[in-house]
N, C-alpha and C positions, 0 to 999 in steps of 0.2 A: 290416271286422274291427274289433273294439273295442279301443281302446288303453287300457292301464292308466295312470293319471295319475302322473307323476313330477315334478310341478311343484315340490313342496318339495325334493326331492333336487336338482333342477336348480338352484334358487336357492342352495342351500348350495354346490354345485360352482362356480356363477358367482362367488360371493363369494370362493372359494378361488382361482380363476383370477385375479381382479382384484388379490387380495393378493399372489399369487406373481408376477404380471406387474409389479406395482409394485416388488417386491423385485428382480426380475430386472433391470428398467430402472436402478434405483439401483445395484446391484452392478456392472452393466456400465459405468456412467459412473465408478465408483470404480476399477475395474480399468484403464480407459482413461486416467484423469487422475491417479490416485494420491492423490486427496483425497476426503474424506467427502462434501462438497457445496459447490457455489458459491452456495448460498442461506442467508443467515444465519438464516432462520427454521427451518432444520433443526438448529440448535444450541441449547443451553440459553441463557437470558438472560445468565448469567454468562460463559459462553465467547463469546457473540456480542459483548458489551461488550468483553471482552479483545481480541477480534479487531479491533474497531473503534478501540480505543485504540492497539493495536499499529500499525495502518495509519497513523494520524495521526502517531505518533512516527517511523515509517520516512519518511514524506514530509517531516517537519520536518528530520530528519538528512540526507536526500538534498538538500534545498534548500541546507543549509550547504555540503555538498560541491560542489554546483553552483558556488556562489560561490568556493570554493576553486579549482576548475578554471578559473575566469575570471581570478583574481588570480594564480595561480602563474606563468603565462607573463609576466605583466607584471613581476613580482618578478625573474624570471630575466633579463629584458631590462634592468631597472634594473641588476642586478648586472654584466651585461656592458658597459653604458654607462659605469658608474663606474669599472670597471677600465680601460676605454679612456681615460677622462679622466686617470686616474693615470699611464697610459703616456705620454699626450701631455705632461703636466706633467714627467715624468721625463726625456723626450727634450730638452725645451726646457732643463731645469736642466743636463743633461749638456753640451748644446752651449754654453750660456752659461758654464758652468764652465771650458770649454776655450778661452775667448776672453780673453786677458789685456790686449789693447789694441784700439783701434778703428782700422779701415781700410776702404777702399772694398770689399774683399772681405767684411769683416765686415758691411757694410751690406747687401750683396746676399744673402749666405748666411742671415743670421739674419733679415733682413726677410722673405725668402721663407718660411722656417720658421715665423715668427710668423703670417704671413697664413694659411698652410696650416692651422696649428693652430687658429687662430680659425674658419676655415671648418668644420673638422671639429667644433668645439664647437657651432657653429651647427646643424649637422646633427644632432648628438646631442641637443640641447636642444629642437629643434623636431621631434623624431621623433614619429610619429603611429601608433597601432595601433588598429584597429577604430573608426576616426573620432575617437579621443580623442588629444589632445596630451599625452603622458605627463608632461611637466614643467611643465604650465600650472596646476597646482592646481586650484581650482574653475572656472577659465575654460578647461575642457578642449576647448571648441569653438574657441578662438582660439590662434593661434601666439603663444607667449610672447616669443620673443627676436628682436630686430631684427638687422640686419646687423652683426656684431661688428667686421669689418674697417673699417667706416665710422665707428667710434667716434673722437672727437677725441683728440688727444694730451693727456696729463697735463702740467700745467704744472712740476711739481717731483716728485722722488722721495720722496714723503710716506709716512709709516706708514699702513697700511690700517686703515680702520674701516668695517665692514659696516653697511649700512642695515638697519633692523628693520621687522617688520610693523607697519603696512600699507604702508609706503613701497616704491615700486618702484625697483630698481636701474636706473641710467641706460641699461643695455643692453637693457631691456625695450622691446618694440614699443610699448607703451602709455605709456612714460615720456615726460616726467616726471609725477609724480603719485603717488597711493596707491590701493591696491586689496587689501582684505583677502582677497579670493577667491584672489589669486595666491599666497597663503601657505597655503591650505587643502591639507592632506595627505589624500588619499583614504583611507578606512578601510572596514571591514566587520567582520561577526561570523562567525568560522569555526566556532564552536560556542557552546552556551548559556553565557551569563555571561562571554564573552570577546570583546574587540575588538582589532582590529589596525590601526593607522594605517600603511599601507604606501606610500602615495604619496610621491613626491619632487617637489621644486619647483626651478625654475631660479634662484630667489632664495636658495637655501641659502648661508649664509655661506662655506662652502668654495668654492663655485662662484664667488661674487663675488670672493674673493681670487684665485682662479686667473685669472680674466678681467682683474683689476686688475694681476696679475704680468705677464701677456702684454702688456698696454698700456704698462706701465713699460718693457719692452724695446723695444717699437716706438717709444715716446716718446724713449727714450734715443738710439736710432739716429737719429731725425730731428733731435734736439737736436744730436747730434754732427755731423751732415751740414750743419746751418745754422751751426755755430760758425765764427768768423773765423780760427782758427788750429788747428794740430795739437794744440797744449797745451790749448786750450779744448775741442776735440773730445774728447780723452782724458779730461778732468775731467768734462765733461757726461756722457759715456757711463758713466764708472766710478760715478758716484752712482746713476744709474738702474739699472745692472747689480747692484750690491751689494743694493740694496733689492728688486729683482725676485728675486734668489736667495733672499733671506730669506722673501719672500711665497710663492714656489713651495714652499719647504720647509713652511710652514704650511698651505698650500692642500693639499698631498699628505697631510699628517696628518689634516685634515678630511675628505678624500675617503676615506681608509682607515677612518675612523670611520663614514662613510656606508655603505661597503661592508660593514662588520661588522654594522651594524644591519639591512641588507637581508637578510644571511645569517641573522640571528637571526629575523627575520620569516618568512622562507622555511622555516626549520626548525620555527617555531612552528605555522604553518598545516598543515605536513606532519604534524605530531604530531596536530593537531586532525582532519585527514582520517582518520588511522588510527583514532583514538578514535571518530569517527563511524561509521566502517565496522564497527568491533567492536561498537558498540551496535546497529547495524542487523542484524548477524548474530545477536545475541542475541534481538532481537525477532522475526526471522524463524524462529529455532529454536523460540521459544515458540509461535508461531502454527502451526508445523508440528506440534508435539505435539497441538494441538487439531484440525487440519484433515487431517492426513496419515493414510493407511490403509496397513495391510499388504496390498499387492496380491496376495501368494500366499494369505493367508487369505481375502481377498475372492473370489479365483478359485475356491477350494474351495467357498465358499458359493454362488457363481454356478452352479457345476455341480450343486450339490444342488437349488437352486431350479429349475434347468432340468429336472432329472429329475422333480421334483414337478409341474411344468407339464405335461410330456409325459404323465404318468400321469393328471393331471386331465383333460386333453383326451381321453384314451382313455375315461375314465369318462363324460364328457359324451356322446361319441359312442355308448356302450353304451346310456345312459339314453334318448337320442333315438330309439333303434330298438326299445325295449321295447314289447311288445304282449301281448294276453291269450293268444296261441299259446305264448308262453314259459312260461305257467303251467299249460297243459293237459297 
């Protein structure tokens, strides 16, 4: 049987099948994913560049927020620790204010309170999170403070003068000497053009004064215990007590200022996190306008292409069966 040549018709039909199959695959992906394409080459040069720029900005903003996620728990811990320091100072000041004269009972009760308070301060100032000593400044791998209960007595109830950067307070584990790193406050950038120095150091003047006030109480108790008479004990203790109360008041004022600054830092980086997130959402929305598709509309087109494919396949089958008999 002689066959009638349908070569040209079959080529045309094949081209239609390939085009429709490509459209079918593309629309199927769009319906499944909700986006036009995951290949930048499918977009115009302008839109592709906008997508790339948007991705870079989102990554940069997310990096800022990752830093905020790391720093926020540290600031919250600083806040709790500083509040604890104020509570310790308040407790000692209250106990000391209630003691009008020196006695053996005073020696025991106040002595125990002071040693326990110094131990609590030791634990706070040597606290470590994620392998970092929070109060060590730039020396975050080393414990900053030595045993506060082992510090020597003060010779006299003198007014307090803090040491300044780079000198080390005598209660530092590395004292005596100086170390500028011990004074370095950790900082970071929570958003473009903004930096926050959030770190706290054990050498802060308020902490120096708090420790000195506690040492005054302990020194006064020991001086009174070593006095040769009741009158001498009363005199010795009274001098140290008066100065200690004054310094406790000043120390608490400084600690409250530290607490206020920590709260401001925390509020500041919280605002930055919100601003970063808002900017991320804007970039994501802009990218969505470029890449997102109306899945309902894509679904309708997919059905149309499917119908066209099915019709084209039927035509192809018909052409392949065409012979001279069909024309007789």
